[in-house]
Structures are given as structure tokens and as C-alpha cells.
C-alpha positions in Angstrom: 40.4 -15.1 22.9 42.1 -16.0 20.5 40.9 -18.2 17.3 42.6 -20.9 16.0 42.6 -21.0 12.0 42.3 -24.6 11.5 39.4 -24.3 13.7 37.7 -21.7 11.7 38.3 -23.2 8.3 37.0 -26.6 9.9 33.6 -25.1 10.3 33.5 -23.3 7.6 34.5 -26.7 5.2 31.7 -28.7 7.7 28.6 -25.4 6.7 30.1 -25.6 3.0 29.6 -30.0 2.6 25.8 -29.5 4.4 25.1 -26.9 2.5 25.6 -29.1 -0.8 24.0 -32.2 0.0 21.0 -30.5 0.1 21.2 -28.8 -3.0 20.5 -30.9 -5.6 17.3 -32.4 -2.8 13.8 -32.0 -4.0 11.2 -31.7 -1.2 9.5 -34.9 -0.7 6.0 -34.4 0.6 5.9 -31.1 -0.2 3.6 -30.7 -3.6 4.4 -27.2 -5.5 1.6 -25.0 -5.6 1.2 -22.4 -8.2 -0.6 -18.9 -6.9 -4.0 -18.3 -7.4 -5.4 -15.4 -9.2 -7.6 -13.2 -6.9 -11.2 -12.9 -8.5 -12.1 -9.1 -9.0 -14.7 -10.3 -6.5 -12.2 -11.3 -3.9 -10.5 -8.1 -4.5 -13.5 -5.9 -4.0 -14.2 -7.6 -0.7 -10.6 -7.3 0.5 -10.8 -3.3 -0.1 -14.5 -3.0 1.5 -13.3 -4.7 4.5 -9.8 -2.5 5.2 -12.4 0.7 4.0 -11.2 1.2 0.4 -14.5 1.9 -1.5 -13.9 1.1 -5.1 -12.7 3.5 -7.7 -15.2 6.0 -9.1 -15.8 6.0 -12.8 -17.8 8.5 -14.8 -19.4 11.8 -13.1 -18.4 10.1 -9.4 -14.7 10.5 -10.6 -15.3 13.6 -11.9 -17.3 15.1 -8.7 -14.2 13.7 -7.0 -11.8 15.5 -8.8 -13.3 18.4 -8.3 -13.9 18.0 -4.7 -10.3 17.1 -4.9 -9.0 20.0 -7.0 -11.1 22.8 -4.8 -9.4 21.1 -1.6 -6.0 21.6 -3.3 -5.6 22.7 -6.7 -2.2 20.5 -7.0 -3.2 17.1 -6.2 -5.2 16.6 -9.6 -2.6 17.6 -11.7 -1.3 13.7 -11.4 -5.3 12.5 -11.9 -4.6 8.4 -11.4 -2.3 9.2 -8.4 -5.3 11.9 -6.9 -7.9 8.3 -7.3 -5.5 6.1 -5.5 -4.5 8.5 -2.9 -8.7 9.2 -1.9 -9.3 5.8 -1.7 -6.3 5.3 0.0 -7.1 7.9 2.8 -10.7 6.7 3.0 -9.0 3.3 4.7 -7.2 5.9 7.6 -10.9 7.9 7.7 -12.7 4.8 7.8 -10.3 2.9 10.3 -10.3 6.3 12.8 -6.8 6.7 12.2 -5.4 9.2 14.1 -2.9 12.2 12.9 -5.5 11.9 9.1 -4.3 15.5 8.1 -0.6 14.5 7.9 -1.4 11.2 6.4 -3.5 13.1 3.8 -0.9 15.2 3.1 1.8 12.4 2.7 -0.4 10.5 0.5 -1.6 13.7 -1.6 2.4 14.8 -2.1 3.6 13.0 -4.9 5.9 13.5 -8.2 6.0 17.8 -8.1 3.0 17.3 -5.9 3.4 18.8 -2.4 0.3 19.3 0.3 0.8 21.1 3.7 -1.1 19.6 6.2 -3.9 22.7 6.2 -4.7 21.2 2.5 -4.9 17.9 3.7 -7.6 18.9 6.5 -9.3 20.0 3.4 -8.8 17.2 1.8 -10.6 15.0 4.4 -13.2 17.4 4.9 -13.9 17.1 1.4 -13.8 13.3 0.9 -16.5 13.7 4.1 -18.8 15.8 2.8 -19.0 14.2 -0.4 -19.5 11.1 1.1 -17.2 9.4 -0.7 -15.3 6.9 1.8 -18.9 5.7 2.6 -19.0 1.9 2.1 
């Protein structure tokens, strides 16, 4: 099949003209909306619905970090990442996901920290026995 240059040029010209004719138009009936800020209460409710516990503070934070360190010492090298990974892992645990050890090994591998599936199994046990994932 041979494509004729004048036909291709004509189609391209029509497409270009159509795009240009709509360029300056504003939607007439759609009001412009700005995104609303999500309240902390709504954010917390959404996280709880996803099986993610609240971020621990004080003694609870220390207990979680200690439990993680006993399972895999390197993961607490970056405390904030370890806390975030633990909260995310709770979503998998609470959602009864499969391959929990695999998921934990990936979640707790960051920067220069590599977590094995064996360590991840211990992390999952630590999260469960600590009761951290209970909502």
C-alpha cells in the first residue's frame, strides 16, 4: 500500500487546524476547582481503613525500633524509613496478603540496607508479637 504525500499532508493540516481552533477556548460549564486539603482525621481514617497503624511516638516508637533491630539490626540504621516500612508492612499483614516475607524484604531494603527473606520473616513475627499492626 502506497501512501500519497498530499493526502498525508492534508490530514496533518486538518489535525493542526483543529487543535489550534480549540487552543484558546475555556470550558464553559465546568467550574474551576481547587484541591481541598485533607484533614488529619480523614487521613488517619483512610490509613486505618488500609490497615496502616498510626505513626508511633515516644515509648511506642522505641519499642518498635527495638523489635525491628532484634529481627534485623541494619533496618533501623534509618529510623524514619524503618517506621514507614513497618507501617506499610502492617497493611499487607492486616490485608492478609500473600508472600509477606518477600514483601517485608522489599520494604525493609532501602539505601544501603538489604534485608533477606529470613530477616523479613523475623520482622513479620516481631510486628505481630509486638501488636504494632493491630488497629
